[in-house]
C-alpha positions in Angstrom: 85.9 118.5 93.6 84.3 116.2 96.1 85.1 116.5 99.9 85.4 112.9 101.0 86.6 113.1 104.6 86.9 115.7 107.3 88.1 115.3 110.9 90.2 117.4 113.3 93.5 116.7 111.6 92.7 115.5 108.1 90.9 116.3 104.9 90.5 114.1 101.8 89.5 115.5 98.5 88.7 113.9 95.1 89.1 115.8 91.9 87.4 114.3 88.8 88.2 114.3 85.1 88.8 117.8 83.8 89.0 119.5 87.2 92.0 121.7 87.9 93.6 120.5 91.1 96.0 123.3 92.1 93.5 126.1 92.1 90.7 123.9 93.5 93.0 122.9 96.4 94.0 126.5 97.0 90.3 127.6 97.1 89.4 124.7 99.4 92.2 125.7 101.9 91.1 129.3 101.8 87.4 128.5 102.4 88.4 126.2 105.3 90.9 128.7 106.7 93.7 126.0 106.7 97.0 127.8 107.0 99.4 124.9 108.0 99.6 121.4 106.8 101.1 118.7 104.6 99.6 117.5 101.3 99.9 114.2 99.4 98.2 113.0 96.4 98.0 110.5 93.5 95.9 109.7 90.5 96.1 110.5 86.8 96.5 113.8 84.9 95.7 114.9 81.3 97.6 118.2 81.5 100.2 119.5 83.8 102.4 122.6 84.0 105.5 122.1 86.2 108.5 124.2 86.7 112.1 124.2 87.8 113.5 127.1 89.8 116.7 128.6 88.3 118.4 129.9 91.5 120.9 132.1 89.5 118.2 133.8 87.5 115.7 133.7 90.4 112.9 132.6 88.1 110.9 129.5 87.3 111.2 127.7 84.0 107.8 126.4 83.2 106.8 123.5 80.9 103.4 122.2 80.0 102.7 118.5 79.2 99.4 117.6 77.5 99.4 113.8 77.6 98.1 111.0 79.8 100.3 110.8 83.0 100.1 108.8 86.1 100.5 111.0 89.2 103.0 108.9 91.1 103.3 111.4 93.9 102.1 114.9 94.8 103.8 116.2 97.9 103.9 119.6 99.5 102.7 121.9 102.2 100.4 124.7 102.9 101.5 127.8 104.8 100.4 131.4 105.3 101.6 134.1 102.9 100.1 137.5 103.3 97.4 136.0 105.5 96.2 133.5 102.8 97.0 129.8 102.2 100.0 129.3 100.0 100.3 125.9 98.4 103.8 124.6 97.7 103.4 121.4 95.7 105.9 119.1 93.8 105.0 116.2 91.7 106.4 113.1 90.0 104.6 111.9 86.9 104.9 108.7 84.8 104.4 108.4 81.0 103.1 105.2 79.2 106.7 104.2 78.5 107.4 104.3 82.3 109.7 107.3 82.1 109.2 110.0 84.7 109.1 113.8 84.8 108.7 116.0 87.8 108.9 119.5 89.2 107.1 122.3 91.1 103.4 122.0 90.2 101.8 125.1 88.7 98.7 123.5 87.1 97.2 120.1 87.2 94.2 118.8 85.3 92.7 115.4 86.4 92.3 112.7 83.9 90.5 109.9 85.7 90.8 111.2 89.3 93.2 112.8 91.6 92.9 112.0 95.3 94.4 114.5 97.8 95.1 114.0 101.5 95.7 117.0 103.8 97.2 116.6 107.2 96.3 119.8 109.1 98.8 121.2 111.7 97.9 123.3 114.6 99.4 126.7 114.6 100.5 128.7 111.6 103.5 128.2 109.3 104.3 131.4 107.4 106.3 132.4 104.4 108.4 135.4 104.0 110.3 136.6 100.9 114.1 135.9 101.0 116.3 138.3 99.0 119.1 135.7 98.6 117.1 133.0 96.9 114.3 135.1 95.5 111.8 132.7 97.1 109.2 133.0 99.8 110.6 130.7 102.5 109.1 129.2 105.6 110.1 131.4 108.5 
């Protein structure tokens, strides 16, 4: 991962081929002590694991795709969960036939590059477990 830009409100990161974005982003946020913000990204992926949350079963259904994909949109946020940054990231991905897939991002391996923009927010957004949904929701 390369740290491209840093200022009071923003960070820009570049992940190169073979780098795992989700964990790299989580580690960066932890190292920089960023607990609140919005995340956007784009690029290309060689492997992704995305999920869909089954609200009735209160569990994620995961699926891994190992194929070249355009990252049309990564969008999410960072908030505090148990005092550490928690990344909540969704993605939309395009195949060579122009069909799309998307879901909650669990793992993301860069193909060419993935560029990530972080807008830091003053204060601290926090997550707390919700019994009804089975999710850690912003509180």
